[in-house]
ZADO-1210 file (C-alpha; in nm, 4 decimals, padded with zeros to 6 digits):
<atoms>
<atom x="-05.2677" y="-01.4060" z="-04.9102" code="MET" pos="1"/>
<atom x="-05.4570" y="-01.1178" z="-05.0595" code="THR" pos="2"/>
<atom x="-05.5560" y="-00.7936" z="-04.9150" code="GLY" pos="3"/>
<atom x="-05.8915" y="-00.7853" z="-04.7597" code="SER" pos="4"/>
<atom x="-06.2183" y="-00.7148" z="-04.9893" code="LEU" pos="5"/>
<atom x="-06.5131" y="-00.5747" z="-04.7639" code="ARG" pos="6"/>
<atom x="-06.7996" y="-00.6934" z="-04.9260" code="ILE" pos="7"/>
<atom x="-07.1397" y="-00.5872" z="-04.8362" code="MET" pos="8"/>
<atom x="-07.5138" y="-00.6789" z="-04.9510" code="THR" pos="9"/>
<atom x="-07.8196" y="-00.5076" z="-04.8080" code="TRP" pos="10"/>
<atom x="-08.2000" y="-00.5292" z="-04.9109" code="ASN" pos="11"/>
<atom x="-08.2950" y="-00.1475" z="-04.8562" code="VAL" pos="12"/>
<atom x="-08.6989" y="-00.2805" z="-04.8984" code="HIS" pos="13"/>
<atom x="-08.7662" y="00.1315" z="-04.9586" code="GLY" pos="14"/>
<atom x="-09.1394" y="00.1045" z="-05.0074" code="THR" pos="15"/>
<atom x="-09.2954" y="-00.0090" z="-04.7024" code="PHE" pos="16"/>
<atom x="-09.3681" y="00.0965" z="-04.3571" code="ASN" pos="17"/>
<atom x="-09.0161" y="00.0334" z="-04.1980" code="LEU" pos="18"/>
<atom x="-08.8966" y="00.3514" z="-04.4143" code="ASN" pos="19"/>
<atom x="-09.2103" y="00.4791" z="-04.6290" code="PRO" pos="20"/>
<atom x="-09.0172" y="00.7744" z="-04.7454" code="LYS" pos="21"/>
<atom x="-08.6880" y="00.5867" z="-04.8276" code="PHE" pos="22"/>
<atom x="-08.4601" y="00.7746" z="-04.6052" code="ASP" pos="23"/>
<atom x="-08.1757" y="00.7791" z="-04.8542" code="LEU" pos="24"/>
<atom x="-07.9197" y="00.9727" z="-04.6147" code="GLU" pos="25"/>
<atom x="-07.9761" y="00.7274" z="-04.3447" code="GLY" pos="26"/>
<atom x="-07.8837" y="00.4218" z="-04.5958" code="VAL" pos="27"/>
<atom x="-07.6292" y="00.6181" z="-04.7077" code="CYS" pos="28"/>
<atom x="-07.4741" y="00.6637" z="-04.3663" code="SER" pos="29"/>
<atom x="-07.4900" y="00.3303" z="-04.2744" code="LEU" pos="30"/>
<atom x="-07.3304" y="00.1889" z="-04.5972" code="ILE" pos="31"/>
<atom x="-07.0367" y="00.4999" z="-04.5613" code="ARG" pos="32"/>
<atom x="-06.9736" y="00.3780" z="-04.1885" code="HIS" pos="33"/>
<atom x="-06.8645" y="00.0341" z="-04.2634" code="TRP" pos="34"/>
<atom x="-06.6633" y="00.1942" z="-04.5904" code="SER" pos="35"/>
<atom x="-06.6888" y="-00.1538" z="-04.8477" code="PRO" pos="36"/>
<atom x="-06.5299" y="-00.1722" z="-05.1461" code="ASP" pos="37"/>
<atom x="-06.8327" y="-00.3643" z="-05.3113" code="VAL" pos="38"/>
<atom x="-07.1959" y="-00.2918" z="-05.2239" code="VAL" pos="39"/>
<atom x="-07.5148" y="-00.4998" z="-05.3714" code="ALA" pos="40"/>
<atom x="-07.8315" y="-00.2935" z="-05.2637" code="LEU" pos="41"/>
<atom x="-08.1696" y="-00.4834" z="-05.3835" code="GLN" pos="42"/>
<atom x="-08.5282" y="-00.2945" z="-05.3826" code="GLU" pos="43"/>
<atom x="-08.4072" y="00.0286" z="-05.4544" code="VAL" pos="44"/>
<atom x="-08.7311" y="00.2262" z="-05.5508" code="ASP" pos="45"/>
<atom x="-08.7551" y="00.5315" z="-05.7198" code="SER" pos="46"/>
<atom x="-09.1664" y="00.5342" z="-05.7946" code="ARG" pos="47"/>
<atom x="-09.3615" y="00.7946" z="-05.6428" code="GLY" pos="48"/>
<atom x="-09.0548" y="01.0213" z="-05.5908" code="ARG" pos="49"/>
<atom x="-08.9177" y="01.3464" z="-05.7640" code="THR" pos="50"/>
<atom x="-08.5300" y="01.2533" z="-05.6835" code="ASP" pos="51"/>
<atom x="-08.3255" y="00.9447" z="-05.8574" code="ASP" pos="52"/>
<atom x="-08.2448" y="00.6884" z="-05.5693" code="PRO" pos="53"/>
<atom x="-08.0297" y="00.5164" z="-05.8107" code="PHE" pos="54"/>
<atom x="-07.8192" y="00.8157" z="-05.8642" code="MET" pos="55"/>
<atom x="-07.8103" y="00.9508" z="-05.5135" code="ARG" pos="56"/>
<atom x="-07.6885" y="00.6134" z="-05.3737" code="LEU" pos="57"/>
<atom x="-07.4332" y="00.6235" z="-05.6405" code="ALA" pos="58"/>
<atom x="-07.3027" y="00.9237" z="-05.5749" code="GLU" pos="59"/>
<atom x="-07.2655" y="00.8147" z="-05.1849" code="ALA" pos="60"/>
<atom x="-07.1632" y="00.4681" z="-05.2093" code="VAL" pos="61"/>
<atom x="-06.9329" y="00.4054" z="-05.4901" code="GLY" pos="62"/>
<atom x="-06.7039" y="00.5647" z="-05.7566" code="ASP" pos="63"/>
<atom x="-06.8395" y="00.2797" z="-06.0333" code="HIS" pos="64"/>
<atom x="-07.1667" y="00.1694" z="-06.0573" code="ARG" pos="65"/>
<atom x="-07.4686" y="-00.0685" z="-06.2629" code="ILE" pos="66"/>
<atom x="-07.8483" y="-00.0741" z="-06.2126" code="ASP" pos="67"/>
<atom x="-08.0799" y="-00.3629" z="-06.2744" code="ALA" pos="68"/>
<atom x="-08.4482" y="-00.2147" z="-06.3055" code="ARG" pos="69"/>
<atom x="-08.6466" y="-00.4897" z="-06.3016" code="SER" pos="70"/>
<atom x="-08.9560" y="-00.3091" z="-06.3170" code="ILE" pos="71"/>
<atom x="-09.0068" y="00.0133" z="-06.5005" code="VAL" pos="72"/>
<atom x="-09.3221" y="00.2398" z="-06.5010" code="THR" pos="73"/>
<atom x="-09.3831" y="00.6016" z="-06.5608" code="LYS" pos="74"/>
<atom x="-09.3939" y="00.6637" z="-06.2264" code="ASP" pos="75"/>
<atom x="-09.0393" y="00.5704" z="-06.1556" code="GLY" pos="76"/>
<atom x="-08.8345" y="00.2509" z="-06.1651" code="ASP" pos="77"/>
<atom x="-08.7536" y="-00.0528" z="-05.9069" code="TYR" pos="78"/>
<atom x="-08.4745" y="-00.2934" z="-05.9113" code="GLY" pos="79"/>
<atom x="-08.0958" y="-00.3475" z="-05.7785" code="GLN" pos="80"/>
<atom x="-07.7633" y="-00.1970" z="-05.7945" code="ALA" pos="81"/>
<atom x="-07.4252" y="-00.2849" z="-05.7669" code="LEU" pos="82"/>
<atom x="-07.1585" y="-00.0244" z="-05.6750" code="PHE" pos="83"/>
<atom x="-06.7892" y="-00.0731" z="-05.6503" code="SER" pos="84"/>
<atom x="-06.4702" y="00.1277" z="-05.5082" code="ARG" pos="85"/>
<atom x="-06.3112" y="00.0016" z="-05.8117" code="TRP" pos="86"/>
<atom x="-06.3241" y="-00.0276" z="-06.2324" code="PRO" pos="87"/>
<atom x="-06.5129" y="-00.2399" z="-06.3860" code="PHE" pos="88"/>
<atom x="-06.2818" y="-00.4322" z="-06.6439" code="ALA" pos="89"/>
<atom x="-06.5375" y="-00.4150" z="-06.9062" code="GLU" pos="90"/>
<atom x="-06.9316" y="-00.3299" z="-06.8756" code="PRO" pos="91"/>
<atom x="-07.1205" y="-00.5494" z="-06.6532" code="PRO" pos="92"/>
<atom x="-07.3620" y="-00.7659" z="-06.7673" code="GLU" pos="93"/>
<atom x="-07.7399" y="-00.7560" z="-06.6742" code="VAL" pos="94"/>
<atom x="-07.8815" y="-01.1262" z="-06.6781" code="VAL" pos="95"/>
<atom x="-08.2324" y="-01.2386" z="-06.6880" code="ASP" pos="96"/>
<atom x="-08.3256" y="-01.4926" z="-06.4459" code="VAL" pos="97"/>
<atom x="-08.7065" y="-01.4058" z="-06.4315" code="SER" pos="98"/>
<atom x="-08.9067" y="-01.7312" z="-06.3719" code="TYR" pos="99"/>
<atom x="-09.2305" y="-01.7956" z="-06.6100" code="GLN" pos="100"/>
<atom x="-09.4802" y="-01.5454" z="-06.5190" code="GLU" pos="101"/>
<atom x="-09.3665" y="-01.4678" z="-06.1715" code="ARG" pos="102"/>
<atom x="-09.1909" y="-01.1133" z="-06.0759" code="GLU" pos="103"/>
<atom x="-08.9284" y="-01.0242" z="-06.3191" code="PRO" pos="104"/>
<atom x="-08.5780" y="-01.0916" z="-06.1409" code="ARG" pos="105"/>
<atom x="-08.1944" y="-00.9921" z="-06.2875" code="ARG" pos="106"/>
<atom x="-07.8521" y="-01.0908" z="-06.1858" code="ALA" pos="107"/>
<atom x="-07.5760" y="-00.8363" z="-06.2348" code="ILE" pos="108"/>
<atom x="-07.2636" y="-00.9987" z="-06.3380" code="ALA" pos="109"/>
<atom x="-06.9699" y="-00.7547" z="-06.3314" code="ALA" pos="110"/>
<atom x="-06.5918" y="-00.7809" z="-06.3315" code="ARG" pos="111"/>
<atom x="-06.3799" y="-00.5722" z="-06.0770" code="ILE" pos="112"/>
<atom x="-06.0608" y="-00.4582" z="-06.0981" code="LEU" pos="113"/>
<atom x="-05.9664" y="-00.4572" z="-05.7382" code="SER" pos="114"/>
<atom x="-05.6181" y="-00.2945" z="-05.5689" code="ASP" pos="115"/>
<atom x="-05.6142" y="-00.5944" z="-05.3361" code="VAL" pos="116"/>
<atom x="-05.7038" y="-00.9146" z="-05.4798" code="ALA" pos="117"/>
<atom x="-05.6854" y="-00.8156" z="-05.8629" code="GLY" pos="118"/>
<atom x="-05.9915" y="-00.9039" z="-06.0817" code="GLU" pos="119"/>
<atom x="-06.2545" y="-01.0523" z="-05.9379" code="VAL" pos="120"/>
<atom x="-06.6351" y="-01.1250" z="-06.0184" code="ARG" pos="121"/>
<atom x="-06.9114" y="-01.0542" z="-05.8228" code="VAL" pos="122"/>
<atom x="-07.2631" y="-01.1669" z="-05.9318" code="VAL" pos="123"/>
<atom x="-07.5212" y="-00.9904" z="-05.7504" code="ALA" pos="124"/>
<atom x="-07.9063" y="-01.0658" z="-05.7447" code="THR" pos="125"/>
<atom x="-08.2496" y="-01.0739" z="-05.5491" code="HIS" pos="126"/>
<atom x="-08.4051" y="-01.4049" z="-05.6100" code="LEU" pos="127"/>
<atom x="-08.7906" y="-01.5187" z="-05.6044" code="GLY" pos="128"/>
<atom x="-09.0199" y="-01.6336" z="-05.3245" code="LEU" pos="129"/>
<atom x="-09.1181" y="-01.9948" z="-05.4648" code="SER" pos="130"/>
<atom x="-08.9177" y="-02.3125" z="-05.4210" code="ILE" pos="131"/>
<atom x="-08.9132" y="-02.3913" z="-05.7960" code="HIS" pos="132"/>
<atom x="-08.8529" y="-02.0460" z="-05.9021" code="GLU" pos="133"/>
<atom x="-08.5501" y="-01.9899" z="-05.6794" code="ARG" pos="134"/>
<atom x="-08.4030" y="-02.3588" z="-05.7627" code="HIS" pos="135"/>
<atom x="-08.4254" y="-02.2587" z="-06.1224" code="ALA" pos="136"/>
<atom x="-08.2522" y="-01.9040" z="-06.0685" code="GLN" pos="137"/>
<atom x="-07.9678" y="-02.0790" z="-05.8926" code="ALA" pos="138"/>
<atom x="-07.8650" y="-02.2720" z="-06.1966" code="HIS" pos="139"/>
<atom x="-07.8871" y="-01.9553" z="-06.3998" code="ALA" pos="140"/>
<atom x="-07.6777" y="-01.7905" z="-06.1173" code="LEU" pos="141"/>
<atom x="-07.3887" y="-02.1153" z="-06.1581" code="VAL" pos="142"/>
<atom x="-07.3459" y="-02.0125" z="-06.5237" code="ASP" pos="143"/>
<atom x="-07.2328" y="-01.6741" z="-06.4346" code="LEU" pos="144"/>
<atom x="-06.9656" y="-01.8167" z="-06.1572" code="VAL" pos="145"/>
<atom x="-06.6268" y="-01.8546" z="-06.2674" code="ARG" pos="146"/>
<atom x="-06.4294" y="-02.1036" z="-06.0507" code="PRO" pos="147"/>
<atom x="-06.1995" y="-01.8728" z="-05.8483" code="THR" pos="148"/>
<atom x="-06.2055" y="-01.5123" z="-05.6775" code="ARG" pos="149"/>
<atom x="-06.5735" y="-01.4976" z="-05.7418" code="THR" pos="150"/>
<atom x="-06.8555" y="-01.3429" z="-05.5289" code="PHE" pos="151"/>
<atom x="-07.2235" y="-01.4284" z="-05.5666" code="VAL" pos="152"/>
<atom x="-07.4764" y="-01.2058" z="-05.3499" code="VAL" pos="153"/>
<atom x="-07.7684" y="-01.0576" z="-05.2473" code="GLY" pos="154"/>
<atom x="-08.1201" y="-01.1638" z="-05.1238" code="ASP" pos="155"/>
<atom x="-08.1856" y="-01.5449" z="-05.1897" code="PHE" pos="156"/>
<atom x="-08.5352" y="-01.5635" z="-05.0300" code="ASN" pos="157"/>
<atom x="-08.3851" y="-01.9065" z="-04.9267" code="ASP" pos="158"/>
<atom x="-08.5027" y="-02.0555" z="-04.5921" code="TRP" pos="159"/>
<atom x="-08.6052" y="-02.4108" z="-04.7055" code="PHE" pos="160"/>
<atom x="-08.3181" y="-02.7014" z="-04.7167" code="TRP" pos="161"/>
<atom x="-08.5414" y="-02.8471" z="-05.0145" code="VAL" pos="162"/>
<atom x="-08.4031" y="-02.7514" z="-05.3849" code="ARG" pos="163"/>
<atom x="-08.2097" y="-02.4976" z="-05.2002" code="SER" pos="164"/>
<atom x="-08.0074" y="-02.2423" z="-05.3309" code="VAL" pos="165"/>
<atom x="-07.7308" y="-02.2614" z="-05.1310" code="ARG" pos="166"/>
<atom x="-07.7222" y="-02.6717" z="-05.2226" code="GLY" pos="167"/>
<atom x="-07.6762" y="-02.5540" z="-05.5869" code="VAL" pos="168"/>
<atom x="-07.4499" y="-02.2685" z="-05.5301" code="LEU" pos="169"/>
<atom x="-07.1958" y="-02.5116" z="-05.2997" code="ALA" pos="170"/>
<atom x="-07.0883" y="-02.6371" z="-05.6350" code="GLN" pos="171"/>
<atom x="-06.8863" y="-02.3509" z="-05.7381" code="THR" pos="172"/>
<atom x="-06.9062" y="-02.1157" z="-05.4268" code="CYS" pos="173"/>
<atom x="-06.9159" y="-02.3496" z="-05.1091" code="PRO" pos="174"/>
<atom x="-06.7936" y="-02.0527" z="-04.8759" code="VAL" pos="175"/>
<atom x="-07.0915" y="-01.8300" z="-04.7607" code="ARG" pos="176"/>
<atom x="-07.2323" y="-01.5928" z="-04.4635" code="THR" pos="177"/>
<atom x="-07.4965" y="-01.7648" z="-04.2280" code="ARG" pos="178"/>
<atom x="-07.5928" y="-01.4697" z="-04.0388" code="LEU" pos="179"/>
<atom x="-07.9615" y="-01.3923" z="-03.9491" code="ARG" pos="180"/>
<atom x="-08.0932" y="-01.0815" z="-04.1328" code="THR" pos="181"/>
<atom x="-08.4737" y="-01.1047" z="-04.1801" code="PHE" pos="182"/>
<atom x="-08.7145" y="-00.9758" z="-04.0098" code="PRO" pos="183"/>
<atom x="-08.4822" y="-00.7419" z="-03.9038" code="ALA" pos="184"/>
<atom x="-08.6442" y="-00.6890" z="-03.5564" code="LEU" pos="185"/>
<atom x="-08.6164" y="-01.0241" z="-03.4519" code="LEU" pos="186"/>
<atom x="-08.3812" y="-01.2244" z="-03.7300" code="PRO" pos="187"/>
<atom x="-08.4787" y="-01.5388" z="-03.8049" code="LEU" pos="188"/>
<atom x="-08.4227" y="-01.6233" z="-04.1582" code="MET" pos="189"/>
<atom x="-08.0817" y="-01.6021" z="-04.3352" code="ARG" pos="190"/>
<atom x="-08.2188" y="-01.4727" z="-04.6444" code="LEU" pos="191"/>
<atom x="-07.9117" y="-01.2339" z="-04.7236" code="ASP" pos="192"/>
<atom x="-07.5834" y="-01.4006" z="-04.7721" code="ARG" pos="193"/>
<atom x="-07.2440" y="-01.3326" z="-04.9241" code="ILE" pos="194"/>
<atom x="-07.1015" y="-01.6533" z="-05.1474" code="TYR" pos="195"/>
<atom x="-06.7736" y="-01.7360" z="-05.2231" code="VAL" pos="196"/>
<atom x="-06.5465" y="-01.9346" z="-05.4591" code="SER" pos="197"/>
<atom x="-06.3717" y="-02.2190" z="-05.2884" code="ARG" pos="198"/>
<atom x="-06.0444" y="-02.0352" z="-05.3049" code="ASP" pos="199"/>
<atom x="-06.1461" y="-01.7421" z="-05.0620" code="GLY" pos="200"/>
<atom x="-06.2023" y="-01.7254" z="-04.7043" code="MET" pos="201"/>
<atom x="-06.4177" y="-01.5018" z="-04.4851" code="ILE" pos="202"/>
<atom x="-06.2301" y="-01.3408" z="-04.2208" code="ARG" pos="203"/>
<atom x="-06.5067" y="-01.1800" z="-04.0417" code="SER" pos="204"/>
<atom x="-06.8617" y="-01.1451" z="-04.1505" code="ALA" pos="205"/>
<atom x="-07.1218" y="-00.9399" z="-03.9396" code="TRP" pos="206"/>
<atom x="-07.4985" y="-00.7560" z="-03.9676" code="THR" pos="207"/>
<atom x="-07.5858" y="-00.3842" z="-03.8014" code="ASP" pos="208"/>
<atom x="-07.8673" y="-00.3778" z="-03.6455" code="ARG" pos="209"/>
<atom x="-07.8843" y="00.0075" z="-03.6681" code="LYS" pos="210"/>
<atom x="-08.0520" y="-00.0727" z="-03.9972" code="ALA" pos="211"/>
<atom x="-08.3647" y="-00.1618" z="-03.8310" code="ARG" pos="212"/>
<atom x="-08.4506" y="00.1846" z="-03.8524" code="MET" pos="213"/>
<atom x="-08.4216" y="00.1920" z="-04.2816" code="TYR" pos="214"/>
<atom x="-08.5414" y="-00.1667" z="-04.3732" code="SER" pos="215"/>
<atom x="-08.7039" y="-00.4869" z="-04.2401" code="ASP" pos="216"/>
<atom x="-08.3416" y="-00.6886" z="-04.3860" code="HIS" pos="217"/>
<atom x="-08.0133" y="-00.6415" z="-04.1826" code="LEU" pos="218"/>
<atom x="-07.7197" y="-00.6049" z="-04.4098" code="PRO" pos="219"/>
<atom x="-07.4257" y="-00.8811" z="-04.4455" code="VAL" pos="220"/>
<atom x="-07.0863" y="-00.7171" z="-04.4010" code="ILE" pos="221"/>
<atom x="-06.7932" y="-00.9394" z="-04.4608" code="ALA" pos="222"/>
<atom x="-06.4441" y="-00.9451" z="-04.5116" code="ASP" pos="223"/>
<atom x="-06.3010" y="-01.1325" z="-04.7555" code="VAL" pos="224"/>
<atom x="-05.9317" y="-01.2782" z="-04.8306" code="VAL" pos="225"/>
<atom x="-05.7953" y="-01.4957" z="-05.1170" code="PHE" pos="226"/>
<atom x="-05.5069" y="-01.7173" z="-04.9738" code="PRO" pos="227"/>
<atom x="-05.2077" y="-01.7323" z="-05.2254" code="ASP" pos="228"/>
</atoms>
């Protein structure tokens, strides 16, 4: 049995009414409280700000990072980021998983050299809002997954069984969290998930209701092990 890896994913939803000024210190404080080894954040937004949230989050959350800025403007950028306590085996890959003319979407694929489980594969993403869009994007994610020691994490916007993301990912990552994360004030939907390859086991998984102060999504945190 390998040591436990703590994985966290959170859509910080930094631009709307629950956190209109994007309280970075509050977001960072909550993440530091759980001390995850790997963190995937979605909807990081620097538009209209004088600082760079991507950089500030990196300084507070993880020693190693990669950004995927899907929207780049003169006023700032918007997208997601992946942070790790451990180094990357090689520069992570940012893959365009956009669908037709809909909002640009990206996936980050990284090989991380962990101290407790050796090399692990992490794919972090934020999928689209339409069924056909998500279904196509899920198949693109499968191409980034390897058979063992793999995590696929993020906001999947997946709430229907028809052409579901989880049905596609079950081929390679059948182990998953099943926590309600949206809307944060009264969670009904399981939009945010951590998927694990079939050789992994989720020892425990939870959300943090304090996150309601900062986002309309709750984070998902999970401790995962890989039995020998």
